[in-house]
LONU-157443 format. One record per atom (N, C-alpha, C, O): residue number from 1; atom name; x, y, z. Coordinates in nm, 2 decimals. Example, Ala and Ser with C-alpha at 12.3 -4.5 7.8 and 13.67 -1.06 7.14 Angstrom:
<atoms>
+-----+------+--------+--------+--------+
! seq ! atom !     c1 !     c2 !     c3 !
+-----+------+--------+--------+--------+
!   1 !    N !   1.32 !  -0.57 !   0.78 !
!   1 !   CA !   1.23 !  -0.45 !   0.78 !
!   1 !    C !   1.32 !  -0.33 !   0.78 !
!   1 !    O !   1.42 !  -0.33 !   0.85 !
!   2 !    N !   1.28 !  -0.22 !   0.71 !
!   2 !   CA !   1.37 !  -0.11 !   0.71 !
!   2 !    C !   1.29 !   0.00 !   0.79 !
!   2 !    O !   1.34 !   0.11 !   0.80 !
+-----+------+--------+--------+--------+
</atoms>
This chain:
<atoms>
+-----+------+--------+--------+--------+
! seq ! atom !     c1 !     c2 !     c3 !
+-----+------+--------+--------+--------+
!   1 !    N !   0.82 !  -1.51 !  -0.18 !
!   1 !   CA !   0.75 !  -1.58 !  -0.07 !
!   1 !    C !   0.76 !  -1.73 !  -0.10 !
!   1 !    O !   0.76 !  -1.77 !  -0.22 !
!   2 !    N !   0.78 !  -1.81 !   0.00 !
!   2 !   CA !   0.79 !  -1.95 !  -0.01 !
!   2 !    C !   0.65 !  -2.01 !  -0.04 !
!   2 !    O !   0.55 !  -1.98 !   0.03 !
!   3 !    N !   0.64 !  -2.09 !  -0.14 !
!   3 !   CA !   0.51 !  -2.16 !  -0.17 !
!   3 !    C !   0.53 !  -2.31 !  -0.19 !
!   3 !    O !   0.64 !  -2.35 !  -0.22 !
!   4 !    N !   0.43 !  -2.38 !  -0.17 !
!   4 !   CA !   0.43 !  -2.53 !  -0.19 !
!   4 !    C !   0.44 !  -2.56 !  -0.34 !
!   4 !    O !   0.51 !  -2.66 !  -0.38 !
!   5 !    N !   0.37 !  -2.49 !  -0.42 !
!   5 !   CA !   0.36 !  -2.52 !  -0.57 !
!   5 !    C !   0.35 !  -2.38 !  -0.64 !
!   5 !    O !   0.25 !  -2.31 !  -0.63 !
!   6 !    N !   0.46 !  -2.35 !  -0.72 !
!   6 !   CA !   0.45 !  -2.22 !  -0.79 !
!   6 !    C !   0.34 !  -2.22 !  -0.89 !
!   6 !    O !   0.26 !  -2.12 !  -0.90 !
!   7 !    N !   0.32 !  -2.33 !  -0.96 !
!   7 !   CA !   0.21 !  -2.34 !  -1.06 !
!   7 !    C !   0.07 !  -2.32 !  -1.00 !
!   7 !    O !  -0.01 !  -2.25 !  -1.05 !
!   8 !    N !   0.05 !  -2.38 !  -0.88 !
!   8 !   CA !  -0.08 !  -2.36 !  -0.81 !
!   8 !    C !  -0.09 !  -2.22 !  -0.76 !
!   8 !    O !  -0.20 !  -2.16 !  -0.78 !
!   9 !    N !   0.01 !  -2.16 !  -0.71 !
!   9 !   CA !   0.01 !  -2.02 !  -0.66 !
!   9 !    C !  -0.01 !  -1.93 !  -0.77 !
!   9 !    O !  -0.09 !  -1.83 !  -0.76 !
!  10 !    N !   0.05 !  -1.95 !  -0.88 !
!  10 !   CA !   0.04 !  -1.86 !  -1.00 !
!  10 !    C !  -0.11 !  -1.86 !  -1.05 !
!  10 !    O !  -0.16 !  -1.75 !  -1.08 !
!  11 !    N !  -0.17 !  -1.98 !  -1.05 !
!  11 !   CA !  -0.31 !  -1.98 !  -1.09 !
!  11 !    C !  -0.40 !  -1.89 !  -1.00 !
!  11 !    O !  -0.49 !  -1.82 !  -1.05 !
!  12 !    N !  -0.37 !  -1.90 !  -0.87 !
!  12 !   CA !  -0.45 !  -1.82 !  -0.78 !
!  12 !    C !  -0.42 !  -1.67 !  -0.80 !
!  12 !    O !  -0.52 !  -1.59 !  -0.81 !
!  13 !    N !  -0.30 !  -1.63 !  -0.80 !
!  13 !   CA !  -0.26 !  -1.49 !  -0.82 !
!  13 !    C !  -0.31 !  -1.43 !  -0.95 !
!  13 !    O !  -0.36 !  -1.32 !  -0.96 !
!  14 !    N !  -0.31 !  -1.51 !  -1.06 !
!  14 !   CA !  -0.35 !  -1.46 !  -1.19 !
!  14 !    C !  -0.50 !  -1.47 !  -1.21 !
!  14 !    O !  -0.56 !  -1.37 !  -1.24 !
!  15 !    N !  -0.56 !  -1.59 !  -1.19 !
!  15 !   CA !  -0.70 !  -1.61 !  -1.21 !
!  15 !    C !  -0.79 !  -1.55 !  -1.11 !
!  15 !    O !  -0.90 !  -1.51 !  -1.14 !
!  16 !    N !  -0.75 !  -1.54 !  -0.98 !
!  16 !   CA !  -0.84 !  -1.50 !  -0.88 !
!  16 !    C !  -0.80 !  -1.35 !  -0.84 !
!  16 !    O !  -0.89 !  -1.27 !  -0.82 !
!  17 !    N !  -0.68 !  -1.32 !  -0.83 !
!  17 !   CA !  -0.64 !  -1.19 !  -0.78 !
!  17 !    C !  -0.60 !  -1.09 !  -0.89 !
!  17 !    O !  -0.57 !  -0.97 !  -0.86 !
!  18 !    N !  -0.60 !  -1.13 !  -1.01 !
!  18 !   CA !  -0.57 !  -1.04 !  -1.13 !
!  18 !    C !  -0.43 !  -1.00 !  -1.15 !
!  18 !    O !  -0.40 !  -0.90 !  -1.21 !
!  19 !    N !  -0.33 !  -1.07 !  -1.09 !
!  19 !   CA !  -0.19 !  -1.05 !  -1.12 !
!  19 !    C !  -0.15 !  -1.10 !  -1.25 !
!  19 !    O !  -0.23 !  -1.18 !  -1.31 !
!  20 !    N !  -0.04 !  -1.07 !  -1.30 !
!  20 !   CA !   0.02 !  -1.12 !  -1.42 !
!  20 !    C !   0.15 !  -1.19 !  -1.39 !
!  20 !    O !   0.23 !  -1.14 !  -1.31 !
!  21 !    N !   0.17 !  -1.31 !  -1.45 !
!  21 !   CA !   0.29 !  -1.39 !  -1.42 !
!  21 !    C !   0.40 !  -1.34 !  -1.51 !
!  21 !    O !   0.38 !  -1.30 !  -1.63 !
!  22 !    N !   0.52 !  -1.34 !  -1.46 !
!  22 !   CA !   0.64 !  -1.30 !  -1.54 !
!  22 !    C !   0.66 !  -1.39 !  -1.66 !
!  22 !    O !   0.64 !  -1.51 !  -1.64 !
!  23 !    N !   0.70 !  -1.34 !  -1.77 !
!  23 !   CA !   0.72 !  -1.43 !  -1.89 !
!  23 !    C !   0.84 !  -1.52 !  -1.86 !
!  23 !    O !   0.84 !  -1.63 !  -1.92 !
!  24 !    N !   0.93 !  -1.48 !  -1.78 !
!  24 !   CA !   1.05 !  -1.57 !  -1.76 !
!  24 !    C !   1.03 !  -1.67 !  -1.64 !
!  24 !    O !   1.12 !  -1.75 !  -1.62 !
!  25 !    N !   0.92 !  -1.66 !  -1.58 !
!  25 !   CA !   0.89 !  -1.75 !  -1.46 !
!  25 !    C !   0.89 !  -1.90 !  -1.50 !
!  25 !    O !   0.86 !  -1.93 !  -1.62 !
!  26 !    N !   0.93 !  -1.99 !  -1.41 !
!  26 !   CA !   0.92 !  -2.13 !  -1.43 !
!  26 !    C !   0.85 !  -2.20 !  -1.31 !
!  26 !    O !   0.79 !  -2.13 !  -1.23 !
!  27 !    N !   0.86 !  -2.33 !  -1.31 !
!  27 !   CA !   0.79 !  -2.40 !  -1.20 !
!  27 !    C !   0.85 !  -2.39 !  -1.06 !
!  27 !    O !   0.80 !  -2.44 !  -0.97 !
!  28 !    N !   0.97 !  -2.33 !  -1.06 !
!  28 !   CA !   1.04 !  -2.32 !  -0.93 !
!  28 !    C !   1.05 !  -2.18 !  -0.87 !
!  28 !    O !   1.06 !  -2.16 !  -0.75 !
!  29 !    N !   1.04 !  -2.08 !  -0.96 !
!  29 !   CA !   1.05 !  -1.94 !  -0.92 !
!  29 !    C !   0.99 !  -1.85 !  -1.03 !
!  29 !    O !   1.01 !  -1.87 !  -1.15 !
!  30 !    N !   0.92 !  -1.75 !  -0.98 !
!  30 !   CA !   0.86 !  -1.65 !  -1.07 !
!  30 !    C !   0.82 !  -1.53 !  -0.99 !
!  30 !    O !   0.84 !  -1.52 !  -0.87 !
!  31 !    N !   0.77 !  -1.43 !  -1.07 !
!  31 !   CA !   0.73 !  -1.30 !  -1.01 !
!  31 !    C !   0.59 !  -1.28 !  -1.07 !
!  31 !    O !   0.57 !  -1.28 !  -1.19 !
!  32 !    N !   0.49 !  -1.25 !  -0.98 !
!  32 !   CA !   0.36 !  -1.21 !  -1.02 !
!  32 !    C !   0.35 !  -1.06 !  -0.99 !
!  32 !    O !   0.40 !  -1.01 !  -0.89 !
!  33 !    N !   0.28 !  -0.99 !  -1.07 !
!  33 !   CA !   0.27 !  -0.84 !  -1.05 !
!  33 !    C !   0.13 !  -0.79 !  -1.09 !
!  33 !    O !   0.06 !  -0.85 !  -1.17 !
!  34 !    N !   0.09 !  -0.68 !  -1.02 !
!  34 !   CA !  -0.03 !  -0.61 !  -1.05 !
!  34 !    C !  -0.01 !  -0.47 !  -1.03 !
!  34 !    O !   0.03 !  -0.43 !  -0.92 !
!  35 !    N !  -0.03 !  -0.39 !  -1.13 !
!  35 !   CA !   0.00 !  -0.25 !  -1.12 !
!  35 !    C !   0.15 !  -0.23 !  -1.08 !
!  35 !    O !   0.23 !  -0.28 !  -1.15 !
!  36 !    N !   0.17 !  -0.16 !  -0.97 !
!  36 !   CA !   0.31 !  -0.14 !  -0.93 !
!  36 !    C !   0.36 !  -0.23 !  -0.83 !
!  36 !    O !   0.47 !  -0.22 !  -0.77 !
!  37 !    N !   0.28 !  -0.34 !  -0.80 !
!  37 !   CA !   0.32 !  -0.43 !  -0.69 !
!  37 !    C !   0.37 !  -0.56 !  -0.75 !
!  37 !    O !   0.31 !  -0.62 !  -0.84 !
!  38 !    N !   0.48 !  -0.61 !  -0.71 !
!  38 !   CA !   0.54 !  -0.74 !  -0.75 !
!  38 !    C !   0.57 !  -0.83 !  -0.63 !
!  38 !    O !   0.62 !  -0.78 !  -0.53 !
!  39 !    N !   0.54 !  -0.96 !  -0.65 !
!  39 !   CA !   0.57 !  -1.06 !  -0.55 !
!  39 !    C !   0.65 !  -1.17 !  -0.61 !
!  39 !    O !   0.60 !  -1.23 !  -0.71 !
!  40 !    N !   0.76 !  -1.21 !  -0.55 !
!  40 !   CA !   0.84 !  -1.32 !  -0.60 !
!  40 !    C !   0.79 !  -1.45 !  -0.53 !
!  40 !    O !   0.77 !  -1.45 !  -0.40 !
!  41 !    N !   0.77 !  -1.55 !  -0.60 !
!  41 !   CA !   0.72 !  -1.68 !  -0.55 !
!  41 !    C !   0.83 !  -1.79 !  -0.57 !
!  41 !    O !   0.88 !  -1.80 !  -0.68 !
!  42 !    N !   0.87 !  -1.86 !  -0.47 !
!  42 !   CA !   0.97 !  -1.95 !  -0.47 !
!  42 !    C !   0.92 !  -2.09 !  -0.42 !
!  42 !    O !   0.87 !  -2.09 !  -0.30 !
!  43 !    N !   0.94 !  -2.19 !  -0.49 !
!  43 !   CA !   0.88 !  -2.32 !  -0.45 !
!  43 !    C !   0.98 !  -2.39 !  -0.35 !
!  43 !    O !   1.09 !  -2.42 !  -0.39 !
!  44 !    N !   0.93 !  -2.41 !  -0.23 !
!  44 !   CA !   1.00 !  -2.49 !  -0.13 !
!  44 !    C !   1.13 !  -2.43 !  -0.08 !
!  44 !    O !   1.20 !  -2.50 !  -0.01 !
!  45 !    N !   1.16 !  -2.31 !  -0.11 !
!  45 !   CA !   1.28 !  -2.25 !  -0.05 !
!  45 !    C !   1.25 !  -2.10 !  -0.04 !
!  45 !    O !   1.15 !  -2.05 !  -0.07 !
!  46 !    N !   1.35 !  -2.03 !   0.02 !
!  46 !   CA !   1.34 !  -1.88 !   0.04 !
!  46 !    C !   1.21 !  -1.84 !   0.11 !
!  46 !    O !   1.10 !  -1.87 !   0.06 !
!  47 !    N !   1.23 !  -1.78 !   0.22 !
!  47 !   CA !   1.11 !  -1.73 !   0.29 !
!  47 !    C !   1.05 !  -1.83 !   0.39 !
!  47 !    O !   1.11 !  -1.94 !   0.41 !
!  48 !    N !   0.94 !  -1.79 !   0.44 !
!  48 !   CA !   0.88 !  -1.86 !   0.55 !
!  48 !    C !   0.72 !  -1.86 !   0.52 !
!  48 !    O !   0.67 !  -1.77 !   0.46 !
!  49 !    N !   0.66 !  -1.96 !   0.57 !
!  49 !   CA !   0.51 !  -1.97 !   0.56 !
!  49 !    C !   0.45 !  -1.86 !   0.64 !
!  49 !    O !   0.51 !  -1.82 !   0.75 !
!  50 !    N !   0.34 !  -1.81 !   0.60 !
!  50 !   CA !   0.26 !  -1.72 !   0.68 !
!  50 !    C !   0.31 !  -1.57 !   0.67 !
!  50 !    O !   0.29 !  -1.49 !   0.77 !
!  51 !    N !   0.38 !  -1.54 !   0.57 !
!  51 !   CA !   0.43 !  -1.40 !   0.55 !
!  51 !    C !   0.31 !  -1.30 !   0.53 !
!  51 !    O !   0.21 !  -1.34 !   0.47 !
!  52 !    N !   0.33 !  -1.18 !   0.59 !
!  52 !   CA !   0.23 !  -1.08 !   0.57 !
!  52 !    C !   0.29 !  -0.97 !   0.48 !
!  52 !    O !   0.40 !  -0.93 !   0.50 !
!  53 !    N !   0.21 !  -0.93 !   0.38 !
!  53 !   CA !   0.26 !  -0.82 !   0.29 !
!  53 !    C !   0.15 !  -0.71 !   0.28 !
!  53 !    O !   0.03 !  -0.74 !   0.27 !
!  54 !    N !   0.20 !  -0.59 !   0.28 !
!  54 !   CA !   0.11 !  -0.48 !   0.26 !
!  54 !    C !   0.12 !  -0.42 !   0.12 !
!  54 !    O !   0.24 !  -0.39 !   0.08 !
!  55 !    N !   0.01 !  -0.41 !   0.05 !
!  55 !   CA !   0.02 !  -0.36 !  -0.09 !
!  55 !    C !  -0.07 !  -0.23 !  -0.10 !
!  55 !    O !  -0.19 !  -0.24 !  -0.07 !
!  56 !    N !  -0.02 !  -0.12 !  -0.14 !
!  56 !   CA !  -0.09 !   0.00 !  -0.15 !
!  56 !    C !  -0.17 !   0.00 !  -0.28 !
!  56 !    O !  -0.12 !  -0.03 !  -0.39 !
!  57 !    N !  -0.30 !   0.04 !  -0.27 !
!  57 !   CA !  -0.39 !   0.05 !  -0.38 !
!  57 !    C !  -0.47 !   0.18 !  -0.38 !
!  57 !    O !  -0.47 !   0.25 !  -0.27 !
!  58 !    N !  -0.53 !   0.22 !  -0.49 !
!  58 !   CA !  -0.61 !   0.34 !  -0.49 !
!  58 !    C !  -0.75 !   0.32 !  -0.43 !
!  58 !    O !  -0.80 !   0.41 !  -0.36 !
!  59 !    N !  -0.82 !   0.21 !  -0.47 !
!  59 !   CA !  -0.96 !   0.19 !  -0.43 !
!  59 !    C !  -0.98 !   0.05 !  -0.37 !
!  59 !    O !  -1.01 !  -0.04 !  -0.44 !
!  60 !    N !  -0.98 !   0.05 !  -0.24 !
!  60 !   CA !  -0.99 !  -0.08 !  -0.17 !
!  60 !    C !  -1.13 !  -0.14 !  -0.19 !
!  60 !    O !  -1.15 !  -0.26 !  -0.20 !
!  61 !    N !  -1.23 !  -0.05 !  -0.19 !
!  61 !   CA !  -1.37 !  -0.10 !  -0.21 !
!  61 !    C !  -1.39 !  -0.17 !  -0.34 !
!  61 !    O !  -1.45 !  -0.28 !  -0.35 !
!  62 !    N !  -1.34 !  -0.11 !  -0.45 !
!  62 !   CA !  -1.35 !  -0.17 !  -0.58 !
!  62 !    C !  -1.27 !  -0.31 !  -0.58 !
!  62 !    O !  -1.32 !  -0.40 !  -0.64 !
!  63 !    N !  -1.16 !  -0.31 !  -0.52 !
!  63 !   CA !  -1.08 !  -0.44 !  -0.52 !
!  63 !    C !  -1.16 !  -0.54 !  -0.44 !
!  63 !    O !  -1.16 !  -0.66 !  -0.47 !
!  64 !    N !  -1.22 !  -0.50 !  -0.33 !
!  64 !   CA !  -1.30 !  -0.59 !  -0.25 !
!  64 !    C !  -1.41 !  -0.65 !  -0.33 !
!  64 !    O !  -1.44 !  -0.78 !  -0.33 !
!  65 !    N !  -1.48 !  -0.57 !  -0.41 !
!  65 !   CA !  -1.59 !  -0.62 !  -0.50 !
!  65 !    C !  -1.53 !  -0.72 !  -0.60 !
!  65 !    O !  -1.59 !  -0.82 !  -0.63 !
!  66 !    N !  -1.42 !  -0.68 !  -0.66 !
!  66 !   CA !  -1.35 !  -0.77 !  -0.76 !
!  66 !    C !  -1.31 !  -0.90 !  -0.70 !
!  66 !    O !  -1.34 !  -1.00 !  -0.76 !
!  67 !    N !  -1.25 !  -0.90 !  -0.59 !
!  67 !   CA !  -1.20 !  -1.02 !  -0.53 !
!  67 !    C !  -1.32 !  -1.11 !  -0.48 !
!  67 !    O !  -1.31 !  -1.23 !  -0.48 !
!  68 !    N !  -1.43 !  -1.04 !  -0.43 !
!  68 !   CA !  -1.55 !  -1.12 !  -0.39 !
!  68 !    C !  -1.61 !  -1.19 !  -0.51 !
!  68 !    O !  -1.65 !  -1.31 !  -0.50 !
!  69 !    N !  -1.61 !  -1.13 !  -0.63 !
!  69 !   CA !  -1.66 !  -1.19 !  -0.75 !
!  69 !    C !  -1.57 !  -1.30 !  -0.80 !
!  69 !    O !  -1.62 !  -1.40 !  -0.86 !
!  70 !    N !  -1.44 !  -1.29 !  -0.78 !
!  70 !   CA !  -1.35 !  -1.39 !  -0.84 !
!  70 !    C !  -1.33 !  -1.51 !  -0.75 !
!  70 !    O !  -1.26 !  -1.60 !  -0.78 !
!  71 !    N !  -1.38 !  -1.50 !  -0.62 !
!  71 !   CA !  -1.36 !  -1.61 !  -0.53 !
!  71 !    C !  -1.24 !  -1.61 !  -0.44 !
!  71 !    O !  -1.19 !  -1.71 !  -0.40 !
!  72 !    N !  -1.18 !  -1.49 !  -0.43 !
!  72 !   CA !  -1.06 !  -1.48 !  -0.34 !
!  72 !    C !  -1.10 !  -1.51 !  -0.20 !
!  72 !    O !  -1.21 !  -1.50 !  -0.15 !
!  73 !    N !  -1.00 !  -1.57 !  -0.12 !
!  73 !   CA !  -1.02 !  -1.60 !   0.02 !
!  73 !    C !  -1.00 !  -1.47 !   0.10 !
!  73 !    O !  -0.89 !  -1.44 !   0.14 !
!  74 !    N !  -1.11 !  -1.40 !   0.12 !
!  74 !   CA !  -1.10 !  -1.27 !   0.20 !
!  74 !    C !  -1.11 !  -1.30 !   0.35 !
!  74 !    O !  -1.21 !  -1.36 !   0.40 !
!  75 !    N !  -1.00 !  -1.26 !   0.42 !
!  75 !   CA !  -1.00 !  -1.28 !   0.56 !
!  75 !    C !  -1.07 !  -1.17 !   0.64 !
!  75 !    O !  -1.14 !  -1.20 !   0.74 !
!  76 !    N !  -1.07 !  -1.05 !   0.58 !
!  76 !   CA !  -1.13 !  -0.94 !   0.65 !
!  76 !    C !  -1.17 !  -0.84 !   0.54 !
!  76 !    O !  -1.09 !  -0.80 !   0.46 !
!  77 !    N !  -1.30 !  -0.79 !   0.54 !
!  77 !   CA !  -1.34 !  -0.69 !   0.45 !
!  77 !    C !  -1.27 !  -0.56 !   0.48 !
!  77 !    O !  -1.21 !  -0.55 !   0.58 !
!  78 !    N !  -1.29 !  -0.46 !   0.39 !
!  78 !   CA !  -1.23 !  -0.33 !   0.42 !
!  78 !    C !  -1.27 !  -0.27 !   0.56 !
!  78 !    O !  -1.38 !  -0.27 !   0.59 !
!  79 !    N !  -1.17 !  -0.23 !   0.63 !
!  79 !   CA !  -1.19 !  -0.17 !   0.76 !
!  79 !    C !  -1.10 !  -0.04 !   0.77 !
!  79 !    O !  -0.99 !  -0.04 !   0.71 !
!  80 !    N !  -1.15 !   0.05 !   0.84 !
!  80 !   CA !  -1.08 !   0.18 !   0.86 !
!  80 !    C !  -1.00 !   0.18 !   0.99 !
!  80 !    O !  -1.05 !   0.18 !   1.09 !
!  81 !    N !  -0.87 !   0.18 !   0.97 !
!  81 !   CA !  -0.77 !   0.19 !   1.08 !
!  81 !    C !  -0.70 !   0.32 !   1.08 !
!  81 !    O !  -0.71 !   0.40 !   0.98 !
!  82 !    N !  -0.64 !   0.36 !   1.19 !
!  82 !   CA !  -0.56 !   0.48 !   1.19 !
!  82 !    C !  -0.45 !   0.48 !   1.09 !
!  82 !    O !  -0.41 !   0.59 !   1.05 !
!  83 !    N !  -0.39 !   0.37 !   1.06 !
!  83 !   CA !  -0.28 !   0.36 !   0.96 !
!  83 !    C !  -0.32 !   0.34 !   0.82 !
!  83 !    O !  -0.25 !   0.37 !   0.73 !
!  84 !    N !  -0.45 !   0.29 !   0.80 !
!  84 !   CA !  -0.49 !   0.27 !   0.66 !
!  84 !    C !  -0.63 !   0.22 !   0.65 !
!  84 !    O !  -0.69 !   0.17 !   0.75 !
!  85 !    N !  -0.69 !   0.23 !   0.54 !
!  85 !   CA !  -0.82 !   0.16 !   0.51 !
!  85 !    C !  -0.78 !   0.04 !   0.43 !
!  85 !    O !  -0.73 !   0.05 !   0.32 !
!  86 !    N !  -0.80 !  -0.08 !   0.49 !
!  86 !   CA !  -0.75 !  -0.20 !   0.43 !
!  86 !    C !  -0.84 !  -0.32 !   0.44 !
!  86 !    O !  -0.93 !  -0.33 !   0.53 !
!  87 !    N !  -0.81 !  -0.42 !   0.36 !
!  87 !   CA !  -0.87 !  -0.55 !   0.36 !
!  87 !    C !  -0.76 !  -0.65 !   0.36 !
!  87 !    O !  -0.65 !  -0.63 !   0.32 !
!  88 !    N !  -0.79 !  -0.77 !   0.41 !
!  88 !   CA !  -0.70 !  -0.88 !   0.41 !
!  88 !    C !  -0.74 !  -1.00 !   0.33 !
!  88 !    O !  -0.86 !  -1.04 !   0.34 !
!  89 !    N !  -0.65 !  -1.06 !   0.25 !
!  89 !   CA !  -0.68 !  -1.17 !   0.16 !
!  89 !    C !  -0.57 !  -1.27 !   0.20 !
!  89 !    O !  -0.46 !  -1.24 !   0.23 !
!  90 !    N !  -0.60 !  -1.40 !   0.19 !
!  90 !   CA !  -0.50 !  -1.51 !   0.21 !
!  90 !    C !  -0.48 !  -1.59 !   0.08 !
!  90 !    O !  -0.57 !  -1.61 !   0.01 !
!  91 !    N !  -0.36 !  -1.63 !   0.06 !
!  91 !   CA !  -0.33 !  -1.71 !  -0.06 !
!  91 !    C !  -0.32 !  -1.86 !  -0.02 !
!  91 !    O !  -0.34 !  -1.89 !   0.10 !
!  92 !    N !  -0.30 !  -1.95 !  -0.12 !
!  92 !   CA !  -0.31 !  -2.09 !  -0.09 !
!  92 !    C !  -0.20 !  -2.14 !   0.02 !
!  92 !    O !  -0.22 !  -2.25 !   0.07 !
!  93 !    N !  -0.10 !  -2.06 !   0.04 !
!  93 !   CA !   0.01 !  -2.10 !   0.13 !
!  93 !    C !   0.00 !  -2.03 !   0.27 !
!  93 !    O !   0.09 !  -2.04 !   0.35 !
!  94 !    N !  -0.11 !  -1.96 !   0.29 !
!  94 !   CA !  -0.13 !  -1.89 !   0.42 !
!  94 !    C !  -0.07 !  -1.76 !   0.43 !
!  94 !    O !  -0.07 !  -1.70 !   0.54 !
!  95 !    N !  -0.01 !  -1.71 !   0.32 !
!  95 !   CA !   0.04 !  -1.57 !   0.32 !
!  95 !    C !  -0.07 !  -1.47 !   0.32 !
!  95 !    O !  -0.17 !  -1.49 !   0.24 !
!  96 !    N !  -0.07 !  -1.37 !   0.40 !
!  96 !   CA !  -0.17 !  -1.27 !   0.41 !
!  96 !    C !  -0.13 !  -1.14 !   0.33 !
!  96 !    O !  -0.03 !  -1.09 !   0.36 !
!  97 !    N !  -0.22 !  -1.10 !   0.24 !
!  97 !   CA !  -0.20 !  -0.98 !   0.16 !
!  97 !    C !  -0.29 !  -0.88 !   0.21 !
!  97 !    O !  -0.41 !  -0.89 !   0.21 !
!  98 !    N !  -0.23 !  -0.77 !   0.26 !
!  98 !   CA !  -0.31 !  -0.66 !   0.31 !
!  98 !    C !  -0.31 !  -0.55 !   0.20 !
!  98 !    O !  -0.21 !  -0.48 !   0.18 !
!  99 !    N !  -0.43 !  -0.53 !   0.14 !
!  99 !   CA !  -0.44 !  -0.43 !   0.04 !
!  99 !    C !  -0.50 !  -0.31 !   0.10 !
!  99 !    O !  -0.61 !  -0.31 !   0.17 !
! 100 !    N !  -0.43 !  -0.19 !   0.09 !
! 100 !   CA !  -0.48 !  -0.07 !   0.16 !
! 100 !    C !  -0.45 !   0.06 !   0.10 !
! 100 !    O !  -0.37 !   0.07 !   0.01 !
! 101 !    N !  -0.52 !   0.16 !   0.15 !
! 101 !   CA !  -0.50 !   0.30 !   0.10 !
! 101 !    C !  -0.50 !   0.39 !   0.23 !
! 101 !    O !  -0.50 !   0.34 !   0.34 !
! 102 !    N !  -0.50 !   0.51 !   0.20 !
! 102 !   CA !  -0.50 !   0.61 !   0.32 !
! 102 !    C !  -0.63 !   0.59 !   0.40 !
! 102 !    O !  -0.73 !   0.55 !   0.35 !
! 103 !    N !  -0.62 !   0.61 !   0.53 !
! 103 !   CA !  -0.73 !   0.60 !   0.62 !
! 103 !    C !  -0.84 !   0.70 !   0.57 !
! 103 !    O !  -0.80 !   0.80 !   0.52 !
! 104 !    N !  -0.96 !   0.66 !   0.59 !
! 104 !   CA !  -1.07 !   0.75 !   0.54 !
! 104 !    C !  -1.13 !   0.83 !   0.66 !
! 104 !    O !  -1.15 !   0.79 !   0.77 !
! 105 !    N !  -1.15 !   0.96 !   0.62 !
! 105 !   CA !  -1.21 !   1.06 !   0.72 !
! 105 !    C !  -1.36 !   1.04 !   0.74 !
! 105 !    O !  -1.42 !   1.08 !   0.84 !
! 106 !    N !  -1.43 !   0.97 !   0.64 !
! 106 !   CA !  -1.57 !   0.96 !   0.64 !
! 106 !    C !  -1.62 !   0.83 !   0.71 !
! 106 !    O !  -1.74 !   0.81 !   0.72 !
! 107 !    N !  -1.53 !   0.76 !   0.77 !
! 107 !   CA !  -1.57 !   0.63 !   0.84 !
! 107 !    C !  -1.50 !   0.63 !   0.97 !
! 107 !    O !  -1.39 !   0.68 !   0.99 !
! 108 !    N !  -1.57 !   0.57 !   1.07 !
! 108 !   CA !  -1.51 !   0.56 !   1.20 !
! 108 !    C !  -1.39 !   0.46 !   1.20 !
! 108 !    O !  -1.39 !   0.37 !   1.11 !
! 109 !    N !  -1.30 !   0.48 !   1.29 !
! 109 !   CA !  -1.19 !   0.39 !   1.30 !
! 109 !    C !  -1.23 !   0.26 !   1.38 !
! 109 !    O !  -1.32 !   0.26 !   1.46 !
! 110 !    N !  -1.17 !   0.15 !   1.34 !
! 110 !   CA !  -1.19 !   0.02 !   1.40 !
! 110 !    C !  -1.11 !   0.01 !   1.52 !
! 110 !    O !  -1.11 !  -0.10 !   1.59 !
+-----+------+--------+--------+--------+
</atoms>
């Protein structure tokens, strides 16, 4: 994803969202990862602003609590849709991360 500052974005992804930065990353290009999800960050090139990414997770509610405590910019709390139970978070460059799991049978659909 295109970012204005790799170092600024890495701080957000690592310190707020709990990702890990690649050991080989530098100030122009890197990869952040969490569990089985990886996102490449490129400063001032490759990609477009406002990208939306869907990341599958096991427990959206636990992640919502974690992100709330760490100060993540949550756009939408967990909601139950026909396609997934998901929440939306925005990063410093306006990219939207949709963290979701299977739709829940015990909640009404939005």
